[in-house]
C-alpha positions in Angstrom: 66.5 95.8 110.2 66.4 96.2 106.5 65.6 93.1 104.3 68.4 93.8 101.8 72.0 93.8 102.7 72.8 96.6 100.2 70.5 98.7 98.2 71.4 101.1 95.4 68.4 103.2 93.6 69.5 103.5 90.0 66.3 105.8 89.2 62.5 106.1 89.4 59.5 106.8 87.2 56.3 108.6 88.1 53.3 106.5 88.1 50.2 108.4 89.1 50.5 109.3 92.6 53.2 106.4 93.0 56.6 106.0 91.6 58.2 102.8 90.2 61.7 102.3 91.5 64.5 100.1 90.0 67.2 99.4 92.5 70.4 97.2 92.5 70.0 95.1 95.7 72.1 92.2 97.2 71.1 89.4 100.1 73.5 86.9 101.3 76.0 87.7 98.4 73.4 87.4 95.8 72.7 90.5 93.5 69.0 91.2 92.2 67.5 94.0 90.2 64.4 95.2 92.3 61.7 96.8 90.4 58.9 98.0 92.8 56.4 100.6 93.2 56.0 103.0 96.1 53.1 104.8 97.5 53.3 107.6 99.9 51.4 107.3 103.3 49.5 110.0 105.2 52.8 111.2 106.9 54.7 111.5 103.6 56.6 108.3 104.1 57.3 106.0 101.1 55.8 102.3 101.5 56.9 99.6 99.0 54.0 98.1 97.0 54.1 95.3 94.5 57.2 94.5 92.6 59.7 91.9 91.6 63.3 91.1 92.4 65.0 89.6 89.4 68.1 87.4 90.1 71.0 89.3 88.1 71.5 86.4 85.9 68.1 86.9 84.2 67.5 90.6 84.8 69.3 91.6 81.3 67.0 89.3 79.4 63.9 90.2 81.1 64.8 93.8 80.5 65.4 93.2 76.7 62.0 91.4 76.5 60.3 94.6 78.2 61.9 96.6 75.7 60.5 94.3 72.7 57.1 94.5 74.2 57.0 98.2 74.7 58.3 98.8 71.1 55.6 96.6 69.7 52.9 98.3 72.0 53.9 101.6 70.4 52.9 100.4 66.8 
C-alpha cells in the first residue's frame, strides 16, 4: 500500500545517476509538494532517497527562496 493517497509527478531533473522528482501529493486531505531524489536498484526499479514534503501552505515561499538563492549562486 502506498504512503500517499494521491501522487502527481510534476517533473524530474537528472542528478548524476539519480533523478530529483517534484510531485504534488496528498495524505488524509492535506496537500504537499514533495521534492525527492530517486535512485535505480540493480533490477532497474526506482527507489526513493532523501527528500522533503512541504505543506502546500509554505511550498510557494520555499520555492521563492530557492530561486533567490540560485540567482545569487550564479553571480
